[in-house]
Each structure stands twice: as structure tokens, then as C-alpha cells.
Backbone as JSON, one array per atom type, in Angstrom:
{
  "sequence": "MIDEHRRRSEDLTQELLHRHEKELRKQRDAMTKVHQMEQETVVKELTEALSFGIRSALEEHTKILRGNTNEKIKRLKIESDHQSSNAIQELTNKLASESDHAVKHLRDASFAELDVQQSRLRGEMAAEHASKGKINVTF",
  "N": [[38.08, -87.01, 1.61], [35.75, -86.36, 2.86], [36.3, -83.81, 3.5], [36.41, -82.75, 1.03], [33.78, -83.11, 0.22], [32.58, -81.52, 2.07], [33.68, -79.08, 1.36], [32.67, -78.88, -1.25], [30.0, -78.86, -0.6], [29.93, -76.51, 0.83], [30.69, -74.8, -1.22], [28.55, -75.12, -2.99], [26.51, -74.22, -1.35], [27.3, -71.61, -1.02], [27.16, -70.83, -3.68], [24.41, -71.17, -4.13], [23.49, -69.32, -2.3], [24.55, -67.0, -3.46], [23.17, -67.01, -5.91], [20.58, -66.85, -4.94], [20.79, -64.37, -3.63], [21.33, -62.77, -5.85], [18.93, -63.1, -7.24], [17.18, -61.98, -5.36], [18.13, -59.34, -5.45], [17.4, -58.66, -8.06], [14.64, -58.84, -7.82], [14.28, -56.86, -5.9], [15.21, -54.62, -7.33], [13.32, -54.6, -9.39], [11.0, -54.15, -7.87], [11.66, -51.68, -6.83], [11.71, -50.14, -9.18], [9.01, -50.35, -9.92], [7.86, -49.12, -7.71], [8.98, -46.54, -7.97], [7.78, -45.78, -10.37], [5.12, -45.77, -9.58], [5.27, -43.73, -7.67], [5.98, -41.59, -9.35], [3.65, -41.44, -10.89], [1.79, -40.8, -8.9], [2.83, -38.31, -8.07], [2.54, -36.9, -10.44], [-0.27, -36.94, -10.71], [-0.94, -35.56, -8.35], [0.24, -33.1, -8.94], [-1.3, -32.3, -11.14], [-3.8, -32.14, -9.88], [-3.28, -30.14, -7.99], [-2.65, -28.03, -9.69], [-5.1, -27.75, -11.02], [-6.67, -27.07, -8.8], [-5.49, -24.63, -8.0], [-5.91, -23.12, -10.32], [-8.72, -23.12, -10.37], [-9.23, -21.78, -7.95], [-8.06, -19.29, -8.52], [-9.67, -18.48, -10.66], [-12.12, -18.22, -9.33], [-11.44, -16.24, -7.5], [-10.92, -14.2, -9.3], [-13.5, -13.79, -10.34], [-14.75, -12.81, -8.04], [-13.25, -10.46, -7.6], [-13.9, -9.07, -9.97], [-16.63, -8.72, -9.54], [-16.54, -7.11, -7.21], [-15.2, -4.92, -8.29], [-17.03, -4.07, -10.23], [-19.15, -3.33, -8.54], [-17.93, -1.24, -7.15], [-17.51, 0.52, -9.26], [-20.17, 1.11, -9.89], [-20.94, 2.39, -7.48], [-19.18, 4.59, -7.53], [-20.07, 5.83, -9.86], [-22.67, 6.52, -9.13], [-22.07, 8.27, -7.04], [-20.65, 10.19, -8.5], [-22.67, 11.07, -10.24], [-24.37, 12.16, -8.34], [-22.74, 14.2, -7.31], [-22.48, 15.71, -9.64], [-25.14, 16.44, -10.01], [-25.51, 17.97, -7.69], [-23.66, 20.01, -8.23], [-24.78, 21.13, -10.55], [-27.21, 21.99, -9.48], [-26.23, 23.86, -7.65], [-25.04, 25.7, -9.42], [-27.35, 26.46, -10.83], [-28.83, 27.66, -8.77], [-27.07, 29.76, -8.16], [-27.05, 31.12, -10.6], [-29.75, 31.82, -10.72], [-29.87, 33.51, -8.5], [-28.06, 35.52, -9.31], [-29.41, 36.37, -11.57], [-31.8, 37.33, -10.43], [-30.69, 39.42, -8.97], [-29.67, 40.97, -11.07], [-32.06, 41.61, -12.42], [-33.34, 43.06, -10.39], [-31.54, 45.17, -10.2], [-31.81, 46.25, -12.8], [-34.52, 46.96, -12.69], [-34.46, 48.81, -10.6], [-32.77, 50.66, -11.8], [-34.35, 51.33, -13.99], [-36.58, 52.48, -12.75], [-35.3, 54.64, -11.6], [-34.43, 55.97, -13.89], [-36.89, 56.47, -15.02], [-37.93, 58.2, -13.08], [-36.12, 60.3, -13.44], [-36.75, 61.02, -16.06], [-39.43, 61.74, -15.71], [-39.09, 63.89, -13.98], [-37.66, 65.58, -15.68], [-39.54, 65.94, -17.7], [-41.56, 67.23, -16.22], [-40.15, 69.45, -15.53], [-39.82, 70.57, -18.08], [-42.47, 70.93, -18.78], [-43.19, 72.73, -16.84], [-41.56, 74.81, -17.54], [-42.57, 75.38, -20.03], [-45.19, 76.16, -19.39], [-44.56, 78.31, -17.84], [-43.45, 79.9, -19.65], [-45.7, 80.62, -21.09], [-47.04, 81.98, -19.35], [-48.42, 80.84, -17.35], [-48.15, 79.48, -14.28], [-48.06, 76.58, -12.95], [-47.16, 74.24, -11.21], [-46.9, 70.97, -10.28], [-45.95, 68.5, -8.11]],
  "CA": [[36.88, -86.97, 0.89], [34.77, -85.64, 3.65], [36.64, -82.39, 3.35], [35.99, -82.33, -0.3], [32.32, -83.01, 0.24], [32.27, -80.33, 2.87], [34.03, -77.94, 0.54], [31.65, -78.82, -2.3], [28.75, -78.46, 0.04], [30.05, -75.07, 1.11], [30.67, -74.09, -2.51], [27.16, -75.14, -3.46], [25.75, -73.35, -0.46], [27.65, -70.22, -1.39], [26.6, -70.57, -5.01], [22.97, -71.0, -3.94], [23.3, -68.03, -1.63], [24.82, -65.95, -4.45], [22.02, -67.0, -6.83], [19.42, -66.31, -4.2], [21.07, -62.94, -3.43], [21.15, -62.15, -7.16], [17.48, -63.1, -7.5], [16.6, -60.98, -4.46], [18.49, -58.02, -6.0], [16.55, -58.43, -9.23], [13.29, -58.56, -7.31], [14.33, -55.54, -5.25], [15.3, -53.61, -8.4], [12.01, -54.55, -10.05], [10.06, -53.51, -6.94], [12.06, -50.27, -6.75], [11.23, -49.5, -10.4], [7.55, -50.26, -9.82], [7.59, -48.11, -6.68], [9.3, -45.25, -8.56], [6.74, -45.46, -11.36], [3.93, -45.41, -8.81], [5.51, -42.4, -7.11], [5.89, -40.62, -10.44], [2.23, -41.32, -11.22], [1.15, -40.06, -7.8], [3.31, -36.93, -8.14], [1.89, -36.31, -11.62], [-1.68, -36.72, -10.37], [-0.99, -34.48, -7.36], [0.55, -31.85, -9.65], [-2.49, -31.94, -11.92], [-4.84, -31.74, -8.93], [-2.88, -28.85, -7.43], [-2.79, -27.05, -10.77], [-6.54, -27.53, -11.18], [-7.15, -26.35, -7.61], [-5.01, -23.25, -8.06], [-6.63, -22.47, -11.42], [-10.1, -22.9, -9.91], [-9.22, -20.73, -6.92], [-7.78, -18.02, -9.2], [-10.88, -18.11, -11.41], [-13.11, -17.78, -8.35], [-10.95, -14.95, -6.99], [-11.12, -13.24, -10.39], [-14.93, -13.46, -10.36], [-15.03, -11.97, -6.88], [-12.65, -9.15, -7.87], [-14.72, -8.4, -10.99], [-17.86, -8.3, -8.87], [-16.21, -5.97, -6.35], [-14.87, -3.79, -9.16], [-18.29, -3.57, -10.8], [-19.88, -2.64, -7.47], [-17.24, 0.03, -6.89], [-17.81, 1.39, -10.41], [-21.56, 1.58, -9.7], [-20.95, 3.37, -6.38], [-18.5, 5.8, -7.99], [-20.95, 6.48, -10.84], [-23.76, 7.14, -8.36], [-21.48, 9.42, -6.35], [-20.35, 11.19, -9.52], [-23.95, 11.64, -10.66], [-24.85, 12.98, -7.22], [-21.92, 15.41, -7.28], [-22.86, 16.5, -10.82], [-26.45, 17.0, -9.72], [-25.3, 19.05, -6.72], [-22.98, 21.12, -8.91], [-25.78, 21.76, -11.43], [-28.15, 22.7, -8.6], [-25.52, 25.03, -7.14], [-24.94, 26.67, -10.52], [-28.71, 26.96, -11.09], [-29.15, 28.6, -7.69], [-26.23, 30.94, -8.32], [-27.55, 31.82, -11.78], [-31.03, 32.42, -10.34], [-29.57, 34.63, -7.61], [-27.48, 36.6, -10.11], [-30.49, 36.89, -12.43], [-32.66, 38.14, -9.57], [-29.94, 40.63, -8.66], [-29.62, 41.77, -12.29], [-33.42, 42.13, -12.65], [-33.57, 44.11, -9.39], [-30.72, 46.31, -10.6], [-32.46, 46.85, -13.97], [-35.77, 47.57, -12.24], [-34.1, 50.04, -9.87], [-32.24, 51.61, -12.78], [-35.49, 51.79, -14.81], [-37.36, 53.42, -11.93], [-34.51, 55.87, -11.47], [-34.49, 56.63, -15.2], [-38.27, 56.98, -15.15], [-38.03, 59.38, -12.21], [-35.36, 61.38, -14.09], [-37.53, 61.48, -17.21], [-40.61, 62.45, -15.2], [-38.63, 65.19, -13.48], [-37.31, 66.38, -16.84], [-40.79, 66.34, -18.35], [-42.21, 68.21, -15.35], [-39.39, 70.69, -15.69], [-40.15, 71.11, -19.4], [-43.86, 71.42, -18.73], [-43.2, 73.94, -16.02], [-40.92, 75.87, -18.33], [-43.51, 75.73, -21.1], [-46.28, 76.94, -18.78], [-44.0, 79.58, -17.38], [-43.24, 80.75, -20.82], [-47.0, 81.04, -21.52], [-47.55, 82.82, -18.31], [-49.11, 80.06, -16.32], [-47.23, 78.76, -13.42], [-48.82, 75.56, -12.23], [-46.23, 73.11, -11.09], [-47.3, 69.98, -9.25], [-44.99, 67.39, -7.98]],
  "C": [[35.79, -86.21, 1.65], [35.05, -84.15, 3.51], [36.2, -81.89, 1.99], [34.49, -82.18, -0.39], [31.88, -81.74, 1.0], [32.53, -79.07, 2.03], [33.01, -77.77, -0.59], [30.32, -78.34, -1.75], [28.78, -76.97, 0.34], [30.01, -74.26, -0.18], [29.25, -74.01, -3.06], [26.28, -74.2, -2.63], [26.01, -71.89, -0.82], [27.06, -69.87, -2.75], [25.1, -70.36, -4.92], [22.66, -69.66, -3.27], [23.51, -66.87, -2.6], [23.66, -65.84, -5.45], [20.8, -66.38, -6.17], [19.57, -64.8, -3.98], [20.85, -62.17, -4.74], [19.67, -62.03, -7.5], [16.78, -62.07, -6.62], [16.9, -59.57, -4.94], [17.6, -57.67, -7.19], [15.14, -58.08, -8.78], [13.23, -57.18, -6.67], [14.39, -54.44, -6.3], [13.96, -53.46, -9.11], [10.99, -53.84, -9.16], [10.37, -52.01, -6.82], [11.56, -49.51, -7.98], [9.71, -49.32, -10.36], [7.18, -49.16, -8.83], [7.87, -46.7, -7.23], [8.23, -44.82, -9.56], [5.45, -45.06, -10.66], [4.07, -44.02, -8.22], [5.4, -41.32, -8.18], [4.43, -40.37, -10.84], [1.5, -40.51, -10.15], [1.54, -38.59, -7.84], [2.64, -36.21, -9.3], [0.43, -35.98, -11.32], [-1.83, -35.59, -9.35], [-0.71, -33.12, -8.01], [-0.65, -31.37, -10.45], [-3.61, -31.45, -11.0], [-4.54, -30.37, -8.35], [-3.06, -27.75, -8.46], [-4.27, -26.72, -10.99], [-7.1, -26.72, -10.01], [-6.74, -24.89, -7.64], [-5.76, -22.49, -9.14], [-8.08, -22.15, -11.01], [-10.17, -21.77, -8.89], [-8.98, -19.36, -7.55], [-8.99, -17.55, -10.0], [-11.95, -17.57, -10.46], [-12.73, -16.4, -7.8], [-11.16, -13.85, -8.04], [-12.59, -12.82, -10.47], [-15.29, -12.51, -9.22], [-14.48, -10.56, -7.1], [-13.45, -8.38, -8.92], [-16.01, -7.89, -10.37], [-17.62, -7.07, -8.0], [-15.92, -4.73, -7.18], [-16.13, -3.2, -9.77], [-19.11, -2.82, -9.76], [-19.25, -1.28, -7.18], [-17.51, 1.01, -8.03], [-19.22, 1.95, -10.27], [-21.62, 2.66, -8.62], [-20.31, 4.68, -6.82], [-19.37, 6.56, -9.0], [-22.09, 7.19, -10.12], [-23.24, 8.39, -7.66], [-21.18, 10.55, -7.33], [-21.63, 11.87, -10.01], [-24.51, 12.57, -9.59], [-24.08, 14.3, -7.16], [-22.25, 16.31, -8.47], [-24.2, 17.19, -10.58], [-26.33, 18.16, -8.73], [-24.65, 20.27, -7.37], [-23.95, 21.87, -9.82], [-26.77, 22.56, -10.6], [-27.52, 23.97, -8.05], [-25.42, 26.11, -8.2], [-26.3, 27.28, -10.85], [-29.09, 27.99, -10.03], [-28.35, 29.89, -7.83], [-26.71, 31.79, -9.49], [-28.88, 32.52, -11.45], [-30.8, 33.64, -9.45], [-29.0, 35.81, -8.4], [-28.53, 37.22, -11.03], [-31.42, 37.78, -11.63], [-31.99, 39.47, -9.26], [-29.9, 41.56, -9.88], [-30.99, 42.39, -12.58], [-33.71, 43.25, -11.66], [-32.79, 45.37, -9.76], [-31.35, 47.03, -11.81], [-33.74, 47.57, -13.58], [-35.48, 48.89, -11.53], [-33.6, 51.11, -10.83], [-33.37, 52.17, -13.64], [-36.33, 52.78, -14.03], [-36.61, 54.74, -11.79], [-34.56, 56.65, -12.77], [-35.88, 57.23, -15.43], [-38.46, 58.23, -14.31], [-37.31, 60.57, -12.85], [-36.18, 61.93, -15.26], [-38.78, 62.25, -16.77], [-40.22, 63.83, -14.7], [-38.31, 66.12, -14.65], [-38.58, 66.88, -17.54], [-41.54, 67.39, -17.53], [-41.52, 69.58, -15.49], [-39.71, 71.34, -17.03], [-41.55, 71.68, -19.41], [-43.93, 72.71, -17.92], [-42.6, 75.09, -16.79], [-41.87, 76.32, -19.42], [-44.67, 76.58, -20.56], [-45.77, 78.29, -18.33], [-43.81, 80.51, -18.56], [-44.59, 81.28, -21.34], [-47.64, 81.9, -20.45], [-48.27, 82.08, -17.23], [-48.07, 79.32, -15.5], [-48.07, 77.82, -12.57], [-47.99, 74.3, -12.16], [-46.72, 72.21, -9.97], [-46.29, 68.83, -9.25], [-45.58, 66.25, -7.27]]
}
């Protein structure tokens, strides 16, 4: 009988241990599920925060790039306007120089033509006076 009591006692102890082990497993599984859900929530929140941070950083970078691009456009426009102004000034100077040269050439040609005409007229006048008998040529 003592053996039987001992055996029963051992069986009960084992049964209690198995129940307790089963209960501990359930608690562990429940805690694991809660922990997994918490981790999923944390990962989701971190993902959203990271996404927001990246989006914000990209938006800021885009603003900076737009600003830099606009500044570069302004500088290039100023440089282009300056180059255009220089080119116009160069062309104006060249045109003025060519005009001055053309006017000088026309003036010289006009004086030469005038001298030729004066010489011709003097020659005609001298011929006319010579034909009348008067020779009075002045140059």
C-alpha cells in the first residue's frame, strides 16, 4: 500500500507537473504572440517614421536643388546677356569702323573725282580761251 500511495503520489506529481508545464507553455505562447505583435507594431512604426524621414529629406533636397538650379539659370542668363551685349558692342564698333572707312573712301574718291573734273574744266577753259586767242591758264 505504501508503494501504491507512493506511485499515486508520483503519478499525481507528474500529472501536476504536466499540467503546470502545459499551463506554462500556454503562457509562453501567449507572451510570444504578444511580443510578436508588439514587435510588428514597432517595426511598422519605425518603417513609417523612416519613410517619412526619407520623404522629408528628399523634399528638402529637391528644394535645395531647385534653388541651386534657379541660381545657375540666373547666372547663365546674366552671362548670356553680357556676352550678347559684348557681341553687339563688337559688331557696332566694327560697323562704325567700316562705315568710317567707307566714308573716308567715298570722300577721297569724291575729292579725286572733283580734282579730275576741275582739271577737265580747266583744260576745257584753256582750250576755249586758246581757241579765242587768249591764253590765260591758271592752276
